[in-house]
N, C-alpha and C positions, 0 to 999 in steps of 0.2 A: 492512491490505491489502485491496484490492478493496472492494466496498460493504458487506461484513460488518463493517467497522470503524465503521459509522455508530452502532451502539448504544453503543460505547465512548466516542465523542465526545459524544453527546447525553445519555447516562445513566450517567456514571461512578459515581454514587452507588449504583447497583444492582449494582456488581461484587461481586462477592463479595470382568502381570508381571515378569519378570526382564529386565534390559537385554541388548541384543544386543552383538556384538563391538565392542570399543572402536575409535574412529576413529583413523586415523594422524595424528599431530600434527606439522606441519612449519611451525609459526608462527614468525615472526621479529618482534622488537620494532620499532616504527615511530617516526620522529621526532615529537615533540610539535609541533603547529602552534600559532601564536600564539593565546593566550587559552585553550588547553586546560588540563585539570587537571594537577597535578604528577604525574610518573610514579611508579608504584608500585615498591617494591623488588622485585628479582627473586624473592625468597622469597615474596612475596605475589601474584605473577603466575602464574596456572595455565597459561597458554598461552605457553610459551617453548621455545626450543631453545638449543643451545650457541652459535649465531650471534647475537650481540647487536647486529649492525648494524641501523640503522633508516633507512627511506627516507621521502621526503616523501609525505604522504597525498594521494591523488587528489582533485581538485576535482570536485564534483558540481554540475550545473546544475539547480536545482529550480524548476519553474514554479509560482509562487505565484498567478498570475491570468492568464487568457486573454481577449483581446479586450476589455480594459477601456479606458475613456476618461478616467479620472481616478484618481489615487492621491496620497497625501501621505507624504513622507519627512521624517525628521528625525534629528538627531544632536546631542549636546551642544555641539559646536563647529562645526556645519554639515557640509555634504557637498561633495564634489568631483566635478564632472561631467566625464567624460573620454570622448570619442568614440573608439571602438576604431580607426578608420581613422587617427587621428593618433598613437596609441600612447603619447603622452607629453603632458605639460602638462595643461591642464584649467582649470576655473574653479570657484572656491569660492563656494558659495551658502549663505546663512545661513537655517537652517530656522525653522519648517517650510517645506518646499519642495513646491509643488503641481506635479505632473506631469499634463498634460492634453493632449488631442488636439483639433485644429481642422482640418477638412478632411483633407489628406494629410500634415500635419506634427504633430509632438509638441513641446510647449513645457514649459519648466521655469521657474517664477517663485518667487522667494524673498521673505522678509518685507521686504526693502528695495526690492522692485519690479523687481529685475534679472531679465531674461528671456532665455532662450536657446531655440533651436528646432532641430529636426532633421527631415529628410525620411524618407519610407519607405525602408527598406533600411539606414538608419544603425543602429549598435549603440552605445548609450550606457551607460556604467557610472557609478553613483552610489555613491561610497565614503565612509564616515564619516571625517572628518578626525581624530577621536579617539573612543575607546570604540566603542560598537556602534550599528548602524542601527536606527531605528524605522520600521516600515512600517504605516501606519494604526493606530498606537498599540501594535503588538506589536513586541517586540525580536527581531532576527535576527542571527546571528553572521557573516553574509557580506556581500557587496556586492549591490546591486540593479542589474540590467541591463535596460534598456528596448529592446524590439524593435518599432519602428513598423511597422504593417502596412497594406496597402491597405484603404481603406474607413473610415479615420479612427479606428483603435483601435491598441492595442499590447499585447504580452505582457510581463508582469513576471516576471523570472527571477532567482533568487538564485544567485550563485556562492559556494559554501561548501565548505571541506575536508570530506570525508566523515566524518571522526572528530568534527567539530563538529556535523554534521547529525544523526548517529545518536542522541544523547541526547534530542533533541526528538521522535524517532520512538518510542523506547522509552517515554517518558513518556505518549504518547498511546495506544500499543498495549497496554500492560499496566496492571494495577491497582497502586496505590502500595504496598500491603502485601505484594506477592508476593515470592517467594524470590530470592536472588541468582542461584542456578543457572538459574532460569527467565529472568531478565533477561539472563544471559550467553548462553544459548541463543538468545534473541530477538535479541541484538546481532549474533551471527554470521549468523543467517538474514537479518536485515534488511540487513546489509552485503552479503551475497552477492546478494540480490535487486537491491539498488540498483546494484551494480557490473555485474551482468549486463545490466540495463536501460540503463546508461550505455554499455556496449559496443555494444548494439543500436542505440541512438539515434545514436551517433557514426557507425556504418556507414550509417545512413539519411540523414545530413547534417542532422539536426534541430538547432535552436538551444537545445533543452533536453534533459535526460536523464530526468527523472522528475517526475511530478505530486506536488503536496503534499497531496493528499486521498485518499479511499478508492479512487480508480482505481489507485493504486500503494500508497503507505504514508502513513498519517496522520502529519502533521508539525506540530509546534507552535512551531518557531523556537527561540530561545535558551532558552525556558522548559523546564526539565528538573529532575528530581529528583536528589538525590545518588546514589541507588541506580542510576539510569539512567547517570549519568556514570561511576560506578565500574565498571559492567558493560562499558561501551564501552572504558574504559581497560584493564581486565583482559584484554580480548579484542582489543586494538588490532591491526588489520591481518589478522585471521584470517577466512577465508572457507571455505565449503563448495565442494568441487570434485568433479567426476565425470569420469573418463577424461581428466583433464588440463585441463578447462575449468571455469570458474566455474558453479556450479549455480544455476539460477533457483529459489531456495529459497522456494517459496510457503508460506504459512501461513494459518490461519484460526482463529476463536475456539474452536469446539467441534465435534469430528467426530461426537459421538454414538455412538462405538464402531465407526463404519463410514467409513473414509477414502475420499476420491475420487481419481480418476486425472487427471493433467494432460491426458493425451491425449483424455479424454472431455469435458473442460471448456473447453479452448481450442484454437485451430487447430494443426495439425501439418504443414501444407504447407510449401512453399518459404519460407524465412525464419523458420519457426516450428518447426524440427526439434527445438529444445531441449525442447519439451513431450513428447518421447518418452523423455527421460532416465529411467533405471530408478529412481533414488531418489524420484521424484515420481509414481510409479504406485501404485495401490492394491494392498494385500496384506492378508490377514487379520491382525489384530493386536488386542491388548488396549489399552485406553486408560484413564487415570486421570482422565477428565473428568466423572465422574458428579456432581460437586458443582456443575457449571455450571447456572445457572438456565435455560439453553436446551438442556440434555441431552435433555429430552423436552418437547414443547409441543403445543398445539392451538389452532386458531382456527376461526371460522365466518364464512362469507360468503353474501351473497345471490347466487343464480344469475345474475341479470342483470348484477350487478357483475362477476362472474367473466368473463362473455362480453365485456363492455365492455373489460376489461383485456387479455384475449387478443387481441381485434381491434385495439386500439390498439397493442399491442406488435408484432403482425404488420405493421401499417401503417407504424409508425415504423422497423421493422427491414427492411421490404420482404420479408416472409416470407409464405408461402402461407396461414398461419393467419389472416391478415387477413380472410378470407372467412367465418370461423366465425360462426354465428348461434345455435347452441345447443350444449350439451354433455350427453352421456349418461354418459360415463365418462372418467376420466383414470387410466391404469394404467401401471405400469412395463412397458417393452417389452424392455429389456436391463439386466442387472445386472453389476457388475464382480466381480472375484474376492473382494472383501470383502463381497459381497451388497448393496452400496449401488446404488440405481438409477442407471443411466448415461443412459438415454433413456426417454421416456414416449410413449405413444400417446394423443392426444386424439381422442375419437370423438363425433360429433354424433348427433342423434336419427334421422338418415337413414342412419347407418352410414358416413358419410364420415369419414376420419381424417387426422390430421396428426402428424408426429413432432417432438418437441422434446427437446433435451438437458436433463439435470437442471438445469443452471445457467440455461438459457433459460427453463425453466418457473418457476424461482424468480424470475427477473427479471420475467417476464410477470405473475405473480400479484401483484407489488408495483408494477406499471407504472402511471404516471399519463399522462405524455406527452399525446398528442392525444385521450385518452379523455374529458377534461373532469373527471375525478375527481381528488381529492387522493391523494397517496401515503398508504398505510395507516399509521395510528398504530402505536405500539409494541405495543399489545395486539392489533392485527389483522394484524400483519405476518407474512409467511411467511419464516422465518428460514433455511431451507436448501432444497436440492433433493432431500433424502431424505424423501419425504412419502408418505402414504396419503390418497387423496381419495375421499370418498363424496358422491354427488350424489343428493338425494331431496327431493321436495315443495318444489322451489324454493329449497332451501338446500344449501350446500356445507360439509361438515365436512372440515377438513384437520388431520391429526396428523403431527407430524414429529420428526426427530432432529437435534440439533445446530444450529449457527449458522455459516453460511458455506459455502464450496465444499468444505471437507474435505480439500483437497490439502496434502500436506506436514505441517508441524508443527501439532498441535492446541495452542493456547495454554493452555487450561484443563488439558489433559493434561500439558503441560510443567510447569505449576505443581503439579499433582497428584503427579507423579513427584518433583519437587524436594522436596515435603513428605515423601516417603518416603526421602529421603537421596540421590537420584540426583544426579550431577554434570551440568554442561552437556554434556560429551562423551557421557555415557550417554543423555541426553535426545535429542541430535541423532542418535546412532546408531540409536535406536529409530524416530525419525520420518523419517530419510533414510537407509535401509539402503544400504550399499555406497558411500556418499559418504566423502570424506576431508576433513580440515582442512588448509588450506594458508595460506601467506602471500599476501595480496593484492598484485597487481602495480599500480604507479602507472598 
């Protein structure tokens, strides 16, 4: 989730008190979608109620690529192209099928030289005739939908039942040797986040629900571990709710013992009131994340590089800090109830100052954009917005806690508590206090 997932994708080889009141469990079993794992026996399913009725899993629209001009699709027996406006029929194409744009149209050409094309505004679904779809060599469980756009490009969106989507998220978000309880807690948090974003995107009239990368949740398609598939099946349909609504269950890698608040990290104005929900605000708490390699860390920067990144971030984000030319200090201006910095004051040598949120500072210190600099490597990256900055003699020393925004569940903390014998319910109760477990609505 968010860009704190980057380290998990690029460097997976480096992975490595008392619970609060139990959450209310109102979970119902859901219908297995085509291709999903065999259902567990009720005795093996920890999230169940007396109601054994199961409903069809909601379909999630996952944007795999934006504004692309070419992509290759394939399936063992070819793909069927169906324009949504026609609603039925279609044409079978023998793969590999090249999808490409020319001018204001998108074309599909198969190995037999057969070509079809569609204008801007058309919505075309490419479904495997048998088995599963390959997109640029990676296997995906759903159908690929092309949305031609003005300017000669298109968006590539996968339509996939959410219970088939989730194993590909868990496999990317967690380490393979982690505990079942951590995987189950992650499955519920990821399902809740995805369904909340789905509801938001539908209300906005968007043609996709969720991004497939660190802007939302890292997603690897059909590739998934047995542990991930088991966790999704054991929690099928279960979400976190608060005051009757699906909770936007944020999570990050390592909180460093000081959680963040959603209201300090993201907008809370009209359309974003969900970031005021109680379970995703900071409160003093213990966390079992001390074994994380990012629990504590430090990096050094050149002062001129620091200024370049701040200026570029301000310019690219149209913020006042684009005018900064020097820095004398970067200090916390406000802290949340868990003592984690929420905002910082950046002061230059003339006494002029700018205010940045903790998350804005983290992004700025790693920003490349129009600066002409590369994104910092792993050894030089600023991993969270919980930092102490010292500036002296042209050098900048940054010491920090944790990895990511720190809001909601701490993934290393979840695994730490799982190793202590906590269940997924206890883990979720600790990281999302006063939330409830409920059955997801289609």
